[in-house]
N, C-alpha and C positions, 0 to 999 in steps of 0.2 A: 372393723367395728362400725365405720361409717355406712358400709353396705348393709350391715345388720340393722342399724337404726332406720335406714330408709325402708327396708323390708317391713319392719314392724310398723312404721308409720303408714305404709301403703295398705297393710292388712287392716289397720285400725280405721282408715278412711273407707275401705271396702265394707267393713262391718257397719259403719255408720250409714253408708249408702243403702245397704240391704235393710237396715232397721228402719229407714225412712219410707220404704215401700213395702209394708207388710201385706199379706193377703187380705181379701175382704173380711171384715169383722162381722161377728154375729149381730152387732147393733145395726149394721147396714144391710146384711142379708142373713135372714134367720135360717134358711135351708141350705145346708152344705152337702156335697156329695162327691163321688169319685167316678172315674171310668177305668176299666181294667181289660186285660186280655191275657193270653197265655204267657206273656212276658213277665207277669207278676208271679207266675208259678202258683204254689199252694197259698191259699188265703184263709186265715182264721176269721170267719165272718162275725163271730160273737165279739171278738176284740175290736173289729172294725166298727160295729154298731156302737160300742161303748165310747167311741171317739166323736160322738155327736154327728155321725154320718147318717143322712136320712134317705139317700138314694144312691143307686149305682147303675151306670151304663156299662155293658160288657160286650166285647166283640163276639159276634156269632159267626159271621161269614164274610167272605171277600170274593169279588169277581164271580166267575162262573161256577167254581166247585170247591174253593177252599172253605173248610169249616174249622173254627178255632178248637183246638184239642181240649181246652179246659172250659169250654162254654157250658156244657151240661153240669159239671161240678159247681161252677160259679153260679149258675142259674138256680140250682137247688139250694146251695148254701146261703145265698142272699135271701131267699124266701124264708128259710128256717130261722134266720136271724131277724126277720121282720123288717127288712129293708125294701123300699119300693125299687123295682128293677126295670131296666129297659135293655133292649138288645140292638146293637148297631151292625150295619153292613158297610164294609169298606168298599167304596165304589171303584170299579175298574173302568178307566177311560177307553179300554180296548175290548170290552165285552158288551153285548147287547143288554138292554134293560130287561128283556124277557128272560135271558139266561140268569141274570142276577136275581131277579124276583123269585124265580123257581128255586134257586139255591137257598135263599133266606126262608121262604115259606116252608121248605122241606125241613128246616132246622129249628124254627121258632114258633112256639104256640104261646099266645098271650092270654093271660087271665084278665078279668074285667078291670082290676085295679093296677095292672102293669102299665108302665109308661109306653107311649106310642113308639112304633118302629122308627129307627134313625138311619139315615143315609149319611155316611161319613164322606164328605167331599173335600179331598185334599190331594195334592200331588205327591207321588212317590218320585224317586230319582229318575225312573224311566219315563213315567207319564208326563213329567214336566218338560222333558226334552222332545217328546214325541206325541204331544197332545193333538187330538183331532180338532176340527173346526168347532167353534162354540155352538153353532147350530146343531151339530151332531150330538154334542153332550147334552144340550137342552132337550132334544128329542128323546133321548134315552132316559134322562131324569124324569121327564114328564110321564113317561110310561110307567116307571117304577113308582112314582108318587101316587099316581092314580090307582094302580093295582094294589099297593099296600093299603091305601085308604079303603078301597072296596073290600079287600079280603079281611082286614082286621077291624074295620069300623072306627078307626082312629086316624085323625089327620097326622101324617108323618112329620118328623122333625128333621131339619137339615143342619148337620154339623158342617161348619165352613171355616176356612181361613179367610182373611180379608180378600186375598187375591181371587179365590174361587167364588166368594160371595159377589164380588163386583162383576165377575165375568159371566156367571151362570145363574145367579139368583136374583140379584137386585133388579127390580122392575119387571121381573118375569114370573117369579114364584112368591110374590109378596104375601099371599094368603097362608103361607106355611110358616110354622114356627122355626126360629133360628137359634141354634146353639153355636155361639161364636168362640173361636180361639183367639185369645189375646193375653199373652204372658208378659207384656211389656208396659202396658198402661194401667193407670189406677182405676179405670173403668173402660168398657168397650166403646169404640168410636164408630157408631153406626147412626149417622144422621137420618132422621125420618123413618127409622125402623127400630121397634122395641125387641130386643133379644129376649129369649126365654131362659136359656141356660148360658153360662159363661165359664169356659175353661180358662182359669187364670194362672195355672201353674202346671208344669210337667215334672216338678221336683218335690212334690209333697212327701212327707214322711208321717205315717200313722201306724199305730199298733195293729198287728195282724197281717201286715204286708212287709216283706223284706225288700228293701230298695225303694226307689222312687215310684210315685203314683201320681196320675193326673188329678188335679183338684178342680172342683166346680162349685158354682152357686146357682140357685134358682131365683129368678126375678119375681118376687111376690111374697106375700105373707104365708105363714104356716097354713092358714085356712084355705088360701088360694091353691097352695100346693096339694093339700089334702083333697080338694074338690076337683083337681085337674085330672080328668078322665078316671074318676074314682066313683062309680055308681053307688 
């Protein structure tokens, strides 16, 4: 009985802690969105739209040749549901920027009101242990950013963890938009840099998607979001 009481008390405390740190509220950030990949499997986009989701980023490519098997279905489905959509490329630390640009451009065509291309800059288990010199990463990133901007006519977005932001972006690519991952703090901790998108949870649950999904907000008003690369 004593063990049971302690367990119940611990669960109650945990619930209180979780309730103390809710996700960003609509009163703070009006524009909420998600990001997805093949890991979410089938998505009912009409149900997603009804959850007050305004945008979705979806995985398109990775490295030199990987193409997400659900990208085409997700891309078309999000458009039918009236969601603003963006496509991201998962950066490989062991492939050239040219190889990665070609893979993305072969896979992604952007309409005028689609969100800019995104480079997802984070470590996998292999790349963190075997990462190249920072100067090499910066060189390949610069090539990709410039080529994406030239090809699509939209300045790309850099999705970053804090580690990658500090190593490869801060003070180097300050002119580019940042989509920051921070699932622990009540707001992102980026001194002297205004983030554009914030991934605040990897455990969101919404109608239309089975299982967890990444949750995000946009920094700005609905009007700012509407006008962002929307001719």
